[in-house]
All heavy atoms as an XYZ file, in Angstrom:
793
protein
N     -23.832     92.824    -47.577
C     -24.654     93.732    -46.810
C     -25.988     93.925    -47.526
O     -26.049     94.023    -48.742
C     -23.895     95.039    -46.649
C     -24.490     95.988    -45.689
S     -23.305     97.331    -45.423
C     -23.796     97.771    -43.823
N     -27.052     93.973    -46.759
C     -28.392     94.037    -47.336
C     -28.606     95.350    -48.084
O     -29.216     95.364    -49.156
C     -29.457     93.836    -46.238
C     -29.309     92.446    -45.610
C     -30.857     94.016    -46.789
C     -30.185     92.190    -44.407
N     -28.101     96.452    -47.556
C     -28.271     97.755    -48.215
C     -27.695     97.735    -49.628
O     -28.295     98.285    -50.555
C     -27.582     98.849    -47.407
C     -28.236     99.123    -46.082
C     -27.433    100.102    -45.239
O     -26.524    100.762    -45.770
O     -27.725    100.188    -44.041
N     -26.550     97.103    -49.806
C     -25.919     97.024    -51.128
C     -26.789     96.229    -52.093
O     -26.839     96.530    -53.290
C     -24.537     96.403    -51.009
C     -23.553     97.278    -50.271
C     -22.251     96.565    -49.935
O     -22.041     95.433    -50.392
O     -21.460     97.154    -49.193
N     -27.485     95.211    -51.569
C     -28.378     94.422    -52.417
C     -29.537     95.270    -52.929
O     -29.971     95.121    -54.064
C     -28.915     93.215    -51.645
O     -27.863     92.353    -51.294
N     -30.035     96.182    -52.084
C     -31.092     97.099    -52.535
C     -30.566     97.994    -53.649
O     -31.217     98.163    -54.675
C     -31.563     97.993    -51.371
C     -32.566     97.345    -50.462
C     -32.184     96.808    -49.247
C     -33.899     97.285    -50.815
C     -33.104     96.223    -48.399
C     -34.829     96.703    -49.979
C     -34.434     96.160    -48.766
N     -29.409     98.555    -53.443
C     -28.852     99.534    -54.388
C     -28.394     98.898    -55.695
O     -28.425     99.533    -56.735
C     -27.710    100.283    -53.726
C     -28.219    101.159    -52.601
C     -27.143    101.993    -51.953
N     -27.725    102.775    -50.888
C     -27.687    102.422    -49.597
N     -27.068    101.333    -49.229
N     -28.266    103.183    -48.696
N     -27.970     97.647    -55.638
C     -27.456     96.985    -56.847
C     -28.563     96.455    -57.750
O     -28.294     96.031    -58.858
C     -26.538     95.831    -56.453
O     -27.291     94.772    -55.864
N     -29.790     96.460    -57.262
C     -30.898     95.959    -58.065
C     -31.119     94.465    -57.936
O     -31.776     93.856    -58.773
N     -30.573     93.860    -56.887
C     -30.735     92.415    -56.666
C     -32.209     92.051    -56.463
O     -32.660     91.008    -56.920
C     -29.929     91.978    -55.445
C     -30.108     90.526    -55.079
C     -29.312     90.150    -53.847
C     -29.566     88.703    -53.455
N     -28.864     88.336    -52.224
N     -32.934     92.921    -55.791
C     -34.339     92.655    -55.503
C     -35.216     93.265    -56.588
O     -34.934     94.356    -57.080
C     -34.735     93.254    -54.154
C     -33.886     92.776    -53.008
C     -33.158     93.668    -52.249
C     -33.802     91.432    -52.699
C     -32.381     93.237    -51.193
C     -33.019     90.988    -51.653
C     -32.315     91.897    -50.905
O     -31.534     91.476    -49.870
N     -36.296     92.592    -56.933
C     -37.200     93.147    -57.950
C     -38.054     94.264    -57.358
O     -38.968     94.010    -56.591
C     -38.057     91.940    -58.359
C     -38.031     91.029    -57.172
C     -36.712     91.255    -56.496
N     -37.721     95.492    -57.685
C     -38.494     96.649    -57.245
C     -39.342     97.088    -58.427
O     -38.822     97.497    -59.456
C     -37.567     97.763    -56.768
C     -36.603     97.373    -55.650
C     -35.663     98.527    -55.323
C     -37.356     96.918    -54.412
N     -40.651     96.981    -58.282
C     -41.549     97.171    -59.425
C     -41.922     98.622    -59.650
O     -42.146     99.019    -60.780
C     -42.833     96.342    -59.226
O     -43.420     96.689    -57.965
C     -42.521     94.861    -59.237
N     -41.981     99.418    -58.603
C     -42.409    100.802    -58.747
C     -41.202    101.723    -58.827
O     -40.180    101.482    -58.201
C     -43.279    101.183    -57.554
C     -44.408    100.208    -57.350
C     -45.692    100.898    -57.024
O     -45.724    102.080    -56.794
N     -46.763    100.137    -57.009
N     -41.350    102.783    -59.589
C     -40.252    103.745    -59.725
C     -39.922    104.396    -58.384
O     -38.757    104.644    -58.079
C     -40.621    104.824    -60.760
C     -39.468    105.716    -61.137
C     -38.287    104.966    -61.725
O     -38.485    103.993    -62.469
O     -37.143    105.359    -61.418
N     -40.945    104.636    -57.571
C     -40.691    105.247    -56.254
C     -39.867    104.306    -55.368
O     -39.038    104.764    -54.575
C     -42.005    105.621    -55.567
O     -42.776    104.473    -55.281
N     -40.076    102.991    -55.493
C     -39.266    102.029    -54.732
C     -37.809    102.086    -55.185
O     -36.891    102.039    -54.363
C     -39.789    100.601    -54.915
C     -41.080    100.310    -54.201
C     -41.564     98.896    -54.460
O     -41.032     98.217    -55.373
O     -42.487     98.469    -53.751
N     -37.605    102.187    -56.470
C     -36.238    102.254    -57.001
C     -35.519    103.498    -56.485
O     -34.343    103.443    -56.136
C     -36.261    102.238    -58.528
C     -36.735    100.906    -59.092
C     -36.875    100.945    -60.593
C     -37.464     99.636    -61.088
N     -37.779     99.666    -62.510
N     -36.238    104.610    -56.412
C     -35.639    105.840    -55.897
C     -35.324    105.711    -54.406
O     -34.251    106.110    -53.953
C     -36.574    107.025    -56.133
C     -36.742    107.368    -57.587
C     -37.859    108.366    -57.823
O     -38.593    108.733    -56.920
N     -37.992    108.794    -59.073
N     -36.245    105.142    -53.650
C     -36.042    105.002    -52.205
C     -34.986    103.953    -51.863
O     -34.440    103.978    -50.767
C     -37.366    104.661    -51.526
C     -38.341    105.817    -51.502
C     -39.617    105.396    -50.813
C     -40.725    106.360    -51.068
N     -41.339    106.208    -52.389
N     -34.691    103.052    -52.777
C     -33.677    102.031    -52.500
C     -32.303    102.658    -52.251
O     -31.457    102.060    -51.599
C     -33.601    101.013    -53.637
O     -33.041    101.591    -54.794
N     -32.110    103.859    -52.751
C     -30.848    104.564    -52.505
C     -30.788    105.138    -51.090
O     -29.719    105.492    -50.604
C     -30.663    105.686    -53.533
C     -30.691    105.210    -54.972
C     -29.663    104.129    -55.250
O     -28.500    104.265    -54.896
N     -30.091    103.040    -55.868
N     -31.938    105.251    -50.418
C     -32.016    105.861    -49.085
C     -32.137    104.841    -47.956
O     -32.038    105.211    -46.789
C     -33.236    106.797    -49.022
C     -33.301    107.913    -50.056
C     -34.647    108.620    -49.987
C     -32.167    108.893    -49.843
N     -32.367    103.582    -48.294
C     -32.653    102.584    -47.255
C     -31.412    102.298    -46.410
O     -30.292    102.297    -46.913
C     -33.207    101.275    -47.872
C     -32.166    100.557    -48.689
C     -33.783    100.378    -46.800
N     -31.656    102.109    -45.114
C     -30.601    101.705    -44.179
C     -31.123    100.516    -43.388
O     -32.249    100.538    -42.897
C     -30.242    102.838    -43.226
C     -29.584    103.998    -43.904
C     -29.195    105.046    -42.897
C     -28.820    106.296    -43.548
N     -27.698    106.795    -43.840
N     -30.322     99.478    -43.292
C     -30.644     98.300    -42.492
C     -29.603     98.248    -41.380
O     -28.411     98.103    -41.652
C     -30.645     97.015    -43.342
C     -30.998     95.809    -42.495
C     -31.627     97.151    -44.508
N     -30.077     98.398    -40.137
C     -29.179     98.582    -39.000
C     -29.397     97.477    -37.975
O     -30.536     97.181    -37.609
C     -29.432     99.954    -38.341
C     -29.306    101.069    -39.380
C     -28.490    100.183    -37.172
C     -29.925    102.377    -38.962
N     -28.298     96.890    -37.523
C     -28.355     95.896    -36.454
C     -28.417     96.647    -35.118
O     -27.451     97.282    -34.719
C     -27.124     94.990    -36.508
C     -27.103     93.967    -35.406
O     -28.036     93.833    -34.633
N     -26.012     93.228    -35.329
N     -29.544     96.579    -34.428
C     -29.723     97.241    -33.129
C     -29.591     96.248    -31.975
O     -29.962     96.543    -30.848
C     -31.083     97.930    -33.066
C     -31.271     99.039    -34.066
C     -30.574    100.276    -33.640
N     -30.896    101.369    -34.547
C     -30.154    102.419    -34.697
N     -29.045    102.551    -34.006
N     -30.495    103.367    -35.539
N     -29.055     95.080    -32.254
C     -28.868     94.044    -31.237
C     -27.752     94.447    -30.284
O     -26.959     95.338    -30.568
C     -28.511     92.707    -31.888
O     -29.453     92.374    -32.875
N     -27.698     93.746    -29.154
C     -26.635     94.003    -28.180
C     -25.267     93.578    -28.692
O     -24.251     94.099    -28.260
C     -26.943     93.284    -26.860
C     -28.164     93.866    -26.168
O     -28.464     95.058    -26.395
O     -28.818     93.138    -25.401
N     -25.230     92.602    -29.599
C     -23.947     92.137    -30.122
C     -23.963     92.168    -31.649
O     -25.004     92.011    -32.273
C     -23.650     90.715    -29.630
O     -24.560     89.807    -30.192
N     -22.801     92.354    -32.226
C     -22.671     92.420    -33.681
C     -22.800     91.055    -34.348
O     -23.179     90.956    -35.500
C     -21.330     93.049    -34.068
C     -21.270     94.546    -33.858
C     -22.248     95.305    -34.744
O     -22.350     95.001    -35.940
O     -22.923     96.199    -34.211
N     -22.477     89.985    -33.630
C     -22.484     88.651    -34.236
C     -23.873     88.015    -34.267
O     -24.040     86.910    -34.755
C     -21.497     87.725    -33.521
C     -21.870     87.491    -32.060
O     -22.909     88.015    -31.603
O     -21.101     86.798    -31.377
N     -24.858     88.732    -33.759
C     -26.256     88.275    -33.756
C     -26.412     86.954    -33.014
O     -27.219     86.117    -33.403
C     -26.770     88.170    -35.176
C     -26.668     89.503    -35.873
S     -27.875     89.759    -36.910
C     -28.146     89.970    -38.319
N     -25.666     86.772    -31.965
C     -25.761     85.567    -31.145
C     -26.408     85.857    -29.799
O     -26.512     84.988    -28.967
C     -24.355     84.984    -30.895
C     -23.610     84.635    -32.151
C     -24.021     83.308    -32.664
C     -23.132     82.947    -33.841
N     -23.677     81.966    -34.698
N     -26.831     87.089    -29.555
C     -27.417     87.470    -28.274
C     -28.808     86.898    -28.080
O     -29.346     86.172    -28.917
N     -29.401     87.262    -26.967
C     -30.745     86.777    -26.629
C     -31.822     87.381    -27.522
O     -32.829     86.752    -27.810
C     -31.071     87.092    -25.164
C     -30.207     86.304    -24.201
O     -29.720     85.226    -24.596
O     -30.025     86.767    -23.064
N     -31.620     88.620    -27.913
C     -32.635     89.307    -28.698
C     -31.952     90.003    -29.876
O     -31.141     90.898    -29.699
C     -33.373     90.331    -27.821
C     -34.588     90.899    -28.502
O     -35.177     90.268    -29.373
N     -34.970     92.093    -28.114
N     -32.297     89.588    -31.069
C     -31.743     90.183    -32.280
C     -32.744     91.219    -32.779
O     -33.924     90.914    -32.965
C     -31.493     89.103    -33.352
C     -30.528     88.050    -32.810
C     -30.975     89.727    -34.636
C     -30.462     86.795    -33.623
N     -32.288     92.447    -32.965
C     -33.158     93.540    -33.389
C     -32.567     94.150    -34.663
O     -31.417     94.588    -34.674
C     -33.276     94.625    -32.297
C     -34.210     95.738    -32.753
C     -33.759     94.026    -30.987
N     -33.367     94.181    -35.726
C     -32.942     94.748    -37.001
C     -33.889     95.894    -37.351
O     -35.107     95.721    -37.354
C     -32.959     93.697    -38.133
C     -32.087     92.490    -37.772
C     -32.535     94.319    -39.468
C     -30.619     92.787    -37.613
N     -33.309     97.040    -37.645
C     -34.086     98.223    -38.028
C     -33.938     98.444    -39.526
O     -32.829     98.454    -40.050
C     -33.578     99.449    -37.269
C     -34.258    100.738    -37.657
C     -33.670    101.917    -36.910
O     -33.612    101.872    -35.659
O     -33.258    102.884    -37.586
N     -35.069     98.622    -40.202
C     -35.080     99.001    -41.616
C     -35.611    100.422    -41.665
O     -36.700    100.690    -41.170
C     -35.970     98.061    -42.443
O     -35.526     96.711    -42.250
C     -35.910     98.400    -43.924
N     -34.840    101.328    -42.258
C     -35.166    102.761    -42.183
C     -35.068    103.414    -43.555
O     -34.151    103.156    -44.321
C     -34.196    103.427    -41.223
C     -34.290    104.935    -41.143
C     -33.317    105.517    -40.146
N     -33.725    105.244    -38.782
C     -34.563    106.013    -38.077
N     -35.072    107.086    -38.624
N     -34.879    105.696    -36.839
N     -36.047    104.282    -43.843
C     -35.989    105.203    -44.979
C     -36.254    106.579    -44.380
O     -37.358    106.858    -43.930
C     -37.046    104.887    -46.057
C     -36.909    103.459    -46.569
C     -36.939    105.884    -47.207
C     -38.013    103.031    -47.521
N     -35.244    107.403    -44.340
C     -35.262    108.723    -43.693
C     -35.856    108.628    -42.294
O     -35.291    107.959    -41.453
C     -35.960    109.781    -44.577
O     -37.292    109.405    -44.844
C     -35.208    109.980    -45.882
N     -37.004    109.269    -42.042
C     -37.590    109.286    -40.697
C     -38.560    108.126    -40.443
O     -39.096    108.016    -39.342
C     -38.337    110.606    -40.458
C     -37.394    111.788    -40.393
O     -36.216    111.574    -40.058
O     -37.827    112.916    -40.679
N     -38.803    107.299    -41.412
C     -39.710    106.163    -41.261
C     -38.890    104.900    -41.027
O     -37.918    104.648    -41.728
C     -40.566    105.986    -42.531
C     -41.524    107.111    -42.761
C     -41.124    108.263    -43.409
C     -42.835    107.007    -42.339
C     -42.006    109.313    -43.625
C     -43.733    108.039    -42.553
C     -43.315    109.197    -43.196
N     -39.306    104.089    -40.064
C     -38.551    102.864    -39.792
C     -39.442    101.771    -39.228
O     -40.535    102.024    -38.717
C     -37.373    103.133    -38.853
C     -37.773    103.532    -37.461
C     -37.898    102.585    -36.463
C     -38.023    104.858    -37.152
C     -38.274    102.948    -35.186
C     -38.384    105.236    -35.879
C     -38.514    104.281    -34.888
N     -38.951    100.541    -39.333
C     -39.586     99.343    -38.784
C     -38.519     98.578    -38.032
O     -37.386     98.462    -38.499
C     -40.171     98.452    -39.908
C     -40.679     97.143    -39.354
C     -41.273     99.162    -40.653
N     -38.873     98.065    -36.858
C     -37.951     97.241    -36.075
C     -38.504     95.814    -36.076
O     -39.677     95.604    -35.809
C     -37.854     97.736    -34.640
C     -37.506     99.191    -34.493
S     -35.784     99.568    -34.464
C     -35.279     99.024    -32.895
N     -37.631     94.850    -36.395
C     -37.990     93.437    -36.346
C     -37.144     92.758    -35.282
O     -35.937     92.971    -35.213
C     -37.754     92.761    -37.698
C     -38.736     93.238    -38.744
O     -39.930     93.208    -38.543
N     -38.221     93.698    -39.861
N     -37.787     91.947    -34.452
C     -37.095     91.209    -33.392
C     -37.050     89.728    -33.745
O     -38.030     89.176    -34.265
C     -37.825     91.358    -32.054
C     -37.820     92.779    -31.564
O     -36.861     93.498    -31.743
N     -38.911     93.183    -30.947
N     -35.931     89.094    -33.427
C     -35.746     87.670    -33.657
C     -35.206     87.061    -32.369
O     -34.321     87.632    -31.731
C     -34.746     87.417    -34.794
C     -35.150     88.104    -36.071
C     -34.728     89.405    -36.343
C     -35.966     87.468    -36.992
C     -35.103     90.048    -37.496
C     -36.345     88.107    -38.158
C     -35.916     89.399    -38.402
O     -36.296     90.040    -39.548
N     -35.727     85.920    -31.997
C     -35.266     85.217    -30.804
C     -34.187     84.235    -31.231
O     -34.391     83.429    -32.145
C     -36.441     84.477    -30.121
C     -35.980     83.741    -28.883
C     -37.544     85.465    -29.771
N     -33.040     84.283    -30.562
C     -31.897     83.471    -30.997
C     -32.097     81.979    -30.756
O     -31.451     81.165    -31.400
C     -30.621     83.948    -30.303
O     -30.755     83.819    -28.905
N     -32.994     81.600    -29.839
C     -33.214     80.173    -29.569
C     -33.951     79.468    -30.718
O     -33.947     78.254    -30.811
C     -34.034     79.969    -28.285
C     -33.296     80.306    -27.017
C     -33.496     81.758    -26.608
O     -34.604     82.300    -26.808
O     -32.545     82.342    -26.095
N     -34.573     80.237    -31.570
C     -35.317     79.667    -32.694
C     -34.399     79.644    -33.914
O     -33.730     80.627    -34.224
C     -36.580     80.490    -33.001
C     -37.522     80.478    -31.805
C     -37.278     79.971    -34.248
C     -38.726     81.386    -31.965
N     -34.370     78.525    -34.613
C     -33.587     78.433    -35.838
C     -34.386     79.103    -36.956
O     -35.487     78.672    -37.289
C     -33.313     76.964    -36.203
O     -32.655     76.345    -35.109
C     -32.456     76.872    -37.445
N     -33.836     80.165    -37.507
C     -34.501     80.893    -38.584
C     -34.024     80.353    -39.923
O     -32.881     79.938    -40.069
C     -34.197     82.388    -38.479
C     -34.710     83.017    -37.226
N     -36.040     83.313    -37.050
C     -34.092     83.365    -36.081
C     -36.210     83.835    -35.855
N     -35.047     83.879    -35.242
N     -34.914     80.364    -40.887
C     -34.538     79.939    -42.227
C     -33.466     80.868    -42.778
O     -33.461     82.066    -42.482
C     -35.765     79.975    -43.149
C     -36.904     79.023    -42.792
C     -38.111     79.322    -43.672
C     -36.457     77.586    -42.977
N     -32.538     80.339    -43.568
C     -31.520     81.211    -44.172
C     -32.178     82.316    -45.002
O     -33.129     82.073    -45.739
C     -30.730     80.262    -45.068
C     -30.979     78.905    -44.518
C     -32.366     78.942    -43.928
N     -31.695     83.523    -44.830
C     -32.239     84.654    -45.590
C     -33.465     85.290    -44.979
O     -34.030     86.220    -45.568
N     -33.891     84.827    -43.803
C     -35.118     85.354    -43.191
C     -34.993     86.846    -42.875
O     -35.906     87.623    -43.143
C     -35.465     84.577    -41.921
C     -36.752     85.021    -41.263
S     -38.208     84.900    -42.312
C     -38.441     83.152    -42.361
N     -33.874     87.255    -42.310
C     -33.697     88.670    -41.977
C     -33.679     89.505    -43.242
O     -34.293     90.575    -43.309
C     -32.416     88.867    -41.132
C     -32.614     88.233    -39.748
C     -32.062     90.350    -41.013
C     -31.396     88.242    -38.860
N     -33.025     89.010    -44.270
C     -32.981     89.722    -45.547
C     -34.382     89.858    -46.152
O     -34.773     90.917    -46.632
C     -32.050     88.975    -46.505
C     -31.662     89.753    -47.714
C     -30.590     89.039    -48.522
O     -30.233     87.885    -48.206
O     -30.112     89.654    -49.478
N     -35.159     88.780    -46.089
C     -36.521     88.798    -46.611
C     -37.398     89.772    -45.819
O     -38.181     90.528    -46.396
C     -37.120     87.379    -46.543
C     -38.236     87.152    -47.503
S     -38.852     85.437    -47.596
C     -37.955     84.525    -46.429
N     -37.253     89.763    -44.489
C     -38.013     90.694    -43.651
C     -37.623     92.137    -43.945
O     -38.474     93.028    -43.942
C     -37.799     90.394    -42.169
C     -38.594     89.192    -41.688
O     -39.491     88.721    -42.426
O     -38.328     88.729    -40.564
N     -36.339     92.392    -44.176
C     -35.887     93.749    -44.504
C     -36.514     94.213    -45.820
O     -36.941     95.365    -45.942
C     -34.369     93.802    -44.586
N     -36.601     93.320    -46.796
C     -37.229     93.666    -48.076
C     -38.708     93.960    -47.885
O     -39.222     94.954    -48.401
C     -37.033     92.538    -49.092
C     -37.702     92.737    -50.449
C     -37.170     93.982    -51.148
C     -37.498     91.500    -51.320
N     -39.416     93.117    -47.125
C     -40.840     93.356    -46.850
C     -41.040     94.675    -46.113
O     -41.959     95.438    -46.423
C     -41.439     92.211    -46.038
C     -41.622     90.945    -46.849
O     -41.602     91.018    -48.092
O     -41.786     89.872    -46.236
N     -40.184     94.942    -45.130
C     -40.278     96.192    -44.373
C     -40.030     97.391    -45.282
O     -40.732     98.410    -45.198
C     -39.272     96.201    -43.225
O     -39.579     95.199    -42.288
N     -39.048     97.275    -46.176
C     -38.755     98.350    -47.123
C     -39.966     98.644    -47.998
O     -40.348     99.806    -48.179
C     -37.556     97.975    -47.992
C     -37.392     98.872    -49.180
C     -36.836    100.131    -49.041
C     -37.809     98.469    -50.435
C     -36.696    100.972    -50.140
C     -37.676     99.294    -51.528
C     -37.113    100.546    -51.379
N     -40.575     97.605    -48.534
C     -41.733     97.807    -49.417
C     -42.898     98.439    -48.654
O     -43.581     99.312    -49.173
C     -42.142     96.491    -50.073
C     -41.134     96.049    -51.119
C     -41.613     94.835    -51.868
C     -40.657     94.557    -52.993
N     -41.281     94.594    -54.281
N     -43.115     97.999    -47.413
C     -44.176     98.573    -46.592
C     -43.897    100.055    -46.314
O     -44.786    100.900    -46.450
C     -44.296     97.811    -45.270
C     -45.362     98.360    -44.355
S     -45.407     97.539    -42.762
C     -43.827     98.000    -42.086
N     -42.665    100.379    -45.951
C     -42.301    101.772    -45.691
C     -42.441    102.622    -46.950
O     -42.907    103.763    -46.891
C     -40.864    101.851    -45.173
C     -40.632    101.354    -43.762
C     -39.142    101.273    -43.476
C     -41.326    102.234    -42.744
N     -42.051    102.084    -48.078
C     -42.140    102.810    -49.341
C     -43.597    103.167    -49.654
O     -43.902    104.305    -50.024
C     -41.542    101.960    -50.466
O     -41.573    102.656    -51.678
N     -44.501    102.203    -49.474
C     -45.930    102.476    -49.708
C     -46.445    103.516    -48.723
O     -47.211    104.416    -49.097
C     -46.747    101.188    -49.583
C     -46.571    100.234    -50.734
C     -47.576     99.091    -50.680
N     -47.534     98.353    -49.439
C     -46.780     97.278    -49.203
N     -45.973     96.835    -50.149
N     -46.827     96.647    -48.054
N     -46.040    103.410    -47.461
C     -46.502    104.352    -46.441
C     -46.022    105.768    -46.761
O     -46.780    106.732    -46.646
C     -46.013    103.928    -45.061
C     -46.547    104.814    -43.960
C     -46.252    104.264    -42.606
N     -46.978    103.018    -42.408
C     -46.624    102.070    -41.573
N     -45.538    102.200    -40.840
N     -47.337    100.978    -41.437
N     -44.773    105.912    -47.162
C     -44.232    107.235    -47.511
C     -44.992    107.816    -48.695
O     -45.339    109.000    -48.704
C     -42.722    107.137    -47.801
C     -41.968    106.857    -46.502
C     -42.212    108.406    -48.465
C     -40.516    106.461    -46.698
N     -45.278    106.989    -49.703
C     -46.041    107.463    -50.862
C     -47.430    107.926    -50.446
O     -47.919    108.954    -50.929
C     -46.152    106.363    -51.921
C     -44.841    106.102    -52.641
O     -43.917    106.934    -52.531
O     -44.738    105.043    -53.292
N     -48.073    107.185    -49.528
C     -49.398    107.580    -49.042
C     -49.348    108.907    -48.287
O     -50.212    109.759    -48.471
C     -49.979    106.511    -48.126
C     -51.110    105.751    -48.771
C     -51.697    104.747    -47.840
N     -50.647    103.740    -47.636
C     -50.541    102.958    -46.592
N     -51.411    103.017    -45.640
N     -49.570    102.092    -46.480
N     -48.339    109.072    -47.438
C     -48.208    110.319    -46.676
C     -47.992    111.492    -47.629
O     -48.621    112.542    -47.486
C     -47.048    110.211    -45.652
C     -46.683    111.567    -45.087
C     -47.417    109.249    -44.533
N     -47.122    111.319    -48.620
C     -46.882    112.392    -49.594
C     -48.157    112.731    -50.360
O     -48.454    113.897    -50.599
C     -45.774    111.988    -50.569
C     -44.405    112.072    -49.987
C     -43.363    111.715    -51.024
C     -41.972    111.818    -50.440
N     -40.946    111.444    -51.417
N     -48.909    111.709    -50.745
C     -50.153    111.920    -51.466
C     -51.168    112.662    -50.593
O     -51.819    113.598    -51.045
C     -50.722    110.575    -51.936
C     -51.915    110.748    -52.837
O     -52.001    111.713    -53.584
N     -52.847    109.820    -52.758
N     -51.288    112.244    -49.332
C     -52.214    112.906    -48.406
C     -51.820    114.365    -48.197
O     -52.678    115.243    -48.164
C     -52.259    112.185    -47.061
C     -52.942    110.820    -47.149
O     -53.595    110.540    -48.179
O     -52.810    110.039    -46.182
N     -50.534    114.624    -48.048
C     -50.077    116.001    -47.846
C     -50.346    116.862    -49.078
O     -50.737    118.026    -48.945
C     -48.588    116.027    -47.511
C     -48.220    115.518    -46.121
C     -46.701    115.468    -45.957
C     -48.845    116.366    -45.038
N     -50.166    116.312    -50.265
C     -50.426    117.101    -51.471
C     -51.923    117.368    -51.623
O     -52.313    118.439    -52.073
C     -49.866    116.416    -52.711
O     -50.549    115.217    -52.970
N     -52.759    116.423    -51.217
C     -54.206    116.648    -51.270
C     -54.634    117.729    -50.293
O     -55.506    118.542    -50.589
C     -54.969    115.358    -50.980
C     -54.909    114.378    -52.125
O     -54.646    114.769    -53.265
N     -55.118    113.117    -51.841
N     -54.040    117.761    -49.126
C     -54.364    118.797    -48.129
C     -53.956    120.165    -48.660
O     -54.699    121.132    -48.556
C     -53.664    118.504    -46.784
C     -54.314    117.279    -46.139
C     -53.725    119.698    -45.857
C     -53.552    116.752    -44.936
N     -52.785    120.239    -49.287
C     -52.293    121.512    -49.834
C     -53.213    121.996    -50.929
O     -53.540    123.178    -50.999
C     -50.861    121.340    -50.369
O     -50.042    120.831    -49.322
C     -50.301    122.642    -50.861
N     -53.670    121.110    -51.803
C     -54.560    121.484    -52.895
C     -55.875    121.996    -52.330
O     -56.400    123.009    -52.776
C     -54.785    120.299    -53.857
C     -53.492    119.998    -54.605
C     -55.914    120.578    -54.821
C     -53.517    118.706    -55.399
N     -56.433    121.316    -51.337
C     -57.716    121.746    -50.755
C     -57.587    123.095    -50.062
O     -58.492    123.907    -50.109
C     -58.219    120.694    -49.769
C     -58.702    119.439    -50.446
C     -59.137    118.390    -49.443
C     -59.535    117.118    -50.173
N     -59.875    116.036    -49.266
N     -56.452    123.343    -49.397
C     -56.253    124.630    -48.735
C     -56.146    125.751    -49.743
O     -56.579    126.872    -49.498
C     -54.971    124.581    -47.879
C     -55.150    123.890    -46.563
C     -53.860    123.853    -45.808
C     -53.700    125.106    -44.999
N     -52.501    125.052    -44.120
N     -55.576    125.459    -50.906
C     -55.365    126.479    -51.922
C     -56.631    126.880    -52.653
O     -56.687    127.916    -53.285
N     -57.672    126.075    -52.590
C     -58.927    126.388    -53.323
C     -59.662    127.526    -52.729
O     -59.741    127.911    -51.707
C     -59.815    125.137    -53.356
C     -59.324    124.123    -54.326
C     -60.320    122.997    -54.425
C     -59.893    122.014    -55.485
N     -60.818    120.933    -55.651
């Protein structure tokens, strides 16, 4: 399971915030079928309220590990976005307090 790979440290997570968020990541199959043989394969990568949906067409032969690689890229993108939102919110709070 991809989530276990995040938690076990299989992927190189360079930032401490990524390592912390790796415990919160969820990779969910939103496809119509569990065997991923349907017409439209949909994979959701989620960290709390932030998520990315990736679609794959079953008629195309995907390279082995493509979904796993996309989940890792989506995780890193979400992690950066969450850090930016937290930073922006802390800056707003500081400016309001002045």
